[in-house]
N, C-alpha and C positions, 0 to 999 in steps of 0.2 A: 244854444246857450240855455234857452228856457228849460228844455228837457233835462239837461245836465244838472241844473239847479234844482229841479224837483227830484232827480235821482238821489242828489246829495242830501237833500233834506229828508227824504224817505229812508235812506240808508242811516242817517243819523238818529232818526226816530226808533229805527229798529235796533240800533246798537244800545241806544240808552234803555229800551224796554228789556233787552236781553240782560243787560247790568243789573237792572232793577230785579228782574226775575231770580237771577242767580243770587242777589243779596238777599232777597226774601227766603229762598231756599235755604241758604246757610243759616239764616237767623232762626228759621224754624227748626232746623237740624240741630243747631247748638241748644235751643230751648228744650227740645225733646230729649236730647242727650243729658242735660243738666237734671232733668226730672227723673231720670234712670229708666226710661222706657224704651232703650235702643234694642234690646234683645227681643222683646214682645212685638215690637212693630215691624220686624223684618218679614213681611208677607211676600214680597217680590222675589 
């Protein structure tokens, strides 16, 4: 049971970190798009 709890906590932390990362990426994309730099910044 102890190992399962540690796995649950670790997976929950990873999930929250993933959501925060996606939210930050969306916020940066929206900010960059609002400034009008979407065509110039497409290097990839």
